[in-house]
N, C-alpha and C positions, 0 to 999 in steps of 0.2 A: 772314825773318818776324820781327816784333817780339817775339813771345812765345816764340820758339824756346828760349831759355835757361830760361824758367820751365817749359815743358812737359818739356824734357829733365831738369831737376831733379826734376820730379814722377815721371817714369819711373824715374830712378835711385833715388829714395826708395822707390817701390813695389817695385822690383826687389830692393833690399836687404832691405826688410821681408819680402818673399815668401821670400827665401832663408833668413832667420832662422826664419820660422814653419814653412815646409814642410819644409826639410831633406830627408830621405830619403823624405818623403811625396809627392813629385812624381808618381810613377806612379799613386798613388791618386786624386790630383786629376784626372789625365787620364782614369782609369777613371770618375770621377764625371761628368766632362764628356761622355764618350761616352754614358753612361746618360741624362743630361739631354737630349742631342741627339736620341736615339732616342725618348725620351718625348715630346718636342715634335713630332717627325715623326709618331708614332702618333696623338697628339691631333689634329694638323691634318687627317690624312687620314680619321680616324674621325669627327670632329665637324664640322669646317668644310668640307672638300672636297665632301661630298654636297650642300651648299647653294649651290655656286658656279654661276653662269650660264655657258652655253656650255661644258659639260664636256669636249667633244671637243678644245677648245683649252686651257681653263684647267687641266685635270688634267695633261696632258702638260708644260705649263710649270711647274706646281708640282713634278712629279716631277724635272724637270731641275734646279730650284733645290735640291731636297733632295739629289739625287745629287752636285752640285757641292760642297754644304756638307760632306757626309760625306767625300767623296773628298779634298778639299783638306785637311780636318782630319786625315785618315789620313796624307797625304803630309807635312804640316808637322810631324807628330809622329815620323815614321819616316825621312824623308829627312835625311841628315846635312847640317848647315849649310855644310860645307866647311872643313876644317882645312888649315893651311898645309903640313902634312906628308903630306897625302893626295895620291895620284896624280890627275892631271887626269881628270875624269869623262868618260865617253863615253855616247852615247845607247844605250838598250837596244833589243832587237829584239822585245820582247813587244808585244802589242796595246795596252798601256797608254801606249806612247810614240808621240807624233805624228811625222809625217814633215815634214821641212823643205821649203819651196818649192824650194830649191836642193838637188837630190838629191846633187850632188857635193861639197857643203860641209856635211857632217854633224857636224863638230866645232866646239867653241867657238872663237872667234877669238883669235888671238895677235898679238903685236907685228908691226907693219909692214903689216898688211892695211888697205887703204883702201876706205872706202865713199863713193864720190862725194866729197862735201865733208867727210866724217868720217874722221879718221885714228885707228887703234888703235895705241897706242904701248906699249912695255914699261913696267911699273910701276917706280917707284923703290924700291929695296930698303933696308930698315933693319933694325936688330937689336932685338928685344924685350928690354926691361930686366927682364922677369920670368922668361921661360923661356929667354932668351939664344939664341933662334933667329932666323935671317934670315927676314924676312917682307916681302911687297910692300905698297905703300901701300894704304890703305883696310882693311887687316887690323888687328884689335885683339885684345888678350888678354882672355879671359873668366876672371874669377877663380873662378867656379863650376866650369867645365869644366877650368880650368888649362891651356888651350890657346889658341893664336891662331887666330882665325876669319876667313876671307876675307870681305871686305865685311860686317863685323860690324855688326848693327843693335842688338840687345839680347838679353839672356838672359831667357827667359820661364819662370819656375820653376813657375807654377801651370797655365797653359793648356796648354803643350806639353812642359814638362819638358826643354827644351834650348834652345840658341841659335837665333836667327833670323839667317841669314847668306846668302851668295851663292846656295846651291842650294835653300833652302826659303823664302826671303823672298817670292817670287812666290806660292807656295801660301798663305803666311800672309795676304797682302794679299787674295787671292781668297777665302780662307775668311772674313775679316772682311766682305767685300762680300756674299757670299751669306748669311751669317748675318744681316746687316743687313736684307736683302730678306726672308728667312724670318721673322724676328721682326716686321717691319713687317706682313707679311701676316697673321700670327696676331693682332696687335693691331688691325688695321683690319678684318679680316673676321670675327673671332670674338667681337665684343662681345655680340651677341644671345645666343649660346650661353652666355656668361659669366652673363648675367642668368638664363637658364634654370637654370644649375647652382645658383644661390642659391635658386630657388624650385622645386626638383625634387620637392617633396613632392606636387605635384598631378599627377605622372606625365608631365611634360614631357620629363624626361631619358630618352631611349631609346637612348643610345649605349653602346658597350662600355666605354670608359674611365670610371673613377669621376669623380663631380663634383669631389671635392677635388683629384684629380690634374690635371683640366683647369684648375681655377681657379688652382692653383699655377703650372702652365706658362704660363698667360695672363699672370699678373702678372710672372713672370720674363722673359717675352718682351718686355713693354713696357719693363721696366728695361734689359734688354740692348739693345734697339733704340736707345735714346738713347746708352748708353755705347759700344757697338760702332761705331755710326755716327760718333761723334766721333773715336774711335780710328782708324777706317778713313780718314776724311777727312784726319786729321793725317798718316798714312802716305802717302796719295796726294799731299798737298801736298809732302811731302819728295821723293817720287819725281819729281814734275814739276820740282822744283828740282835734281835729280840729287844728292841727299844723303841719307845714312842718319840715324837719330835721333842718333847720336853726332856725325856731321859737321855736323848742323844747329846744334848748340851750338858746335862748333869754329869753324864759318864765322862765327857771330856775333861770336866773339872776334876773328877775323881782320879783320872789317869795322871793328870799333872801333879796332883798332891801325892799320889802313890809313888810316882817316879822321883819326886823330890826326896822321898824317904828310901829310895832304892828298892821299892817294892813294886809289885805288878797288880794292877787292877783286874779283877775278873768279874764279869757281869753274871750274877747268879741265875739270870733267866735265860742265858745263852746255851742252847743245846746243840749248836751247829746249824748251819744255814738251812739245810734240807729239813731238819726237824722243826726249826723255828717257823719256817713257811707252812709246814703241814699243821702245826698247832694253831697258827693264826687263822688259816683258812678252815681249820678243823676237818681235815680230810685224812684218810688213811686209817691207821690203827685206832680202834674205838671211836672213830669219827664218822664223817659222812662220806658218801661215795664221791669219786672224782667228778662225775657229771654235774655236781652242784656248782662247779666253777663255770659252767657253760649254759646251765639252765637256771634262771634267777629265782631259786627257791629260798625261803627264809630258813635259817639254821641258827642253833644256839652256838655261842662261843664254847671252847673247850672247858672253861672255868666259869664260876659264878662271880669272879672278880675279888674273892676273898681268900683264894688259895692260888698258888702259882706252881707251875712245873719247873723243876730245877734238876741239875745233875745230882746224883746221889753224893752225899757228904758235903754239899754246898747249900747251906740254908740262908745265907746272906752274901752280899757282895764281898769279895776278898779285896783287901787293900784300902777299905774304907773303915775308919775308926768311929766309935760312938761319938756323936756330937758333930760329925762332919757332913751328915746328910743335908742336902740342899732342900729348902722348903719353898713354898710359894712366895713368902716374904723375900727370900734370897733372889728370886727372879726380878722382883721390883728394884732391888738394890743394884743389880747388874745392869738394868736397862732403864 
């Protein structure tokens, strides 16, 4: 993607600014986000929901969107992203965990397992220059957490107060998706009530929530709808290309270097957009049922972070020579 470098630089700048501003205030920002989410939910069901057509259909759908939004935000804030020194995660036994299609294959995939045309091979191990620990490829060191994170995407200091990585990135993306839908519904369906809140002196405002609260939530929802939708689409674009936010920048550099040598860079994790998306959400063959996208169950990623699916015959990126791999230190040099 031609703007990958600029978007990544923007994310890095916002991340650093957020780290400086928030510091130890991260939990308070999470608390504020929880309050705003619940305020928005209450405003919607008190003010907008009673005016919806076909309530037997529309109200359950709205409840499902709200459930997914709150549940995935809870997960993304509480589920560890996956650190390199953690033991491999296993599926839980509570009702919060979905059941795989393959009842006999309940663990994440490891090296050597073949999925028809897809091969899962062990990750190349390197040593982190900051914490001096051995780590698999796609892991990066987070300066805020001071630990290496499996499939590190970014550190989110304000919204979730932790890293987005292997085990919570799916929840992060689904939270963005459902937040986009929820804020769009508020903006599209609640305009008439917004007008009523401005002229409530004539007795039109008959709801429980105050007019000021509804007006504030409506304006915030419209702003968030644009911002979160753009962010969500950016993440989905990266997922469809089998790359994280960090890797999108790295791969752009690899393409330029390969092009200078009249070679072509090939991402060894890229199995095609449809397969990349199904692996990320872990649905389909050997994964979980499709309904896990609409009901907020916990699921395992398709891999333990120490092995990765690749096209057969491609065990590393093509067009990248030994010694050209970008590291965490390289990120600091560029920015």
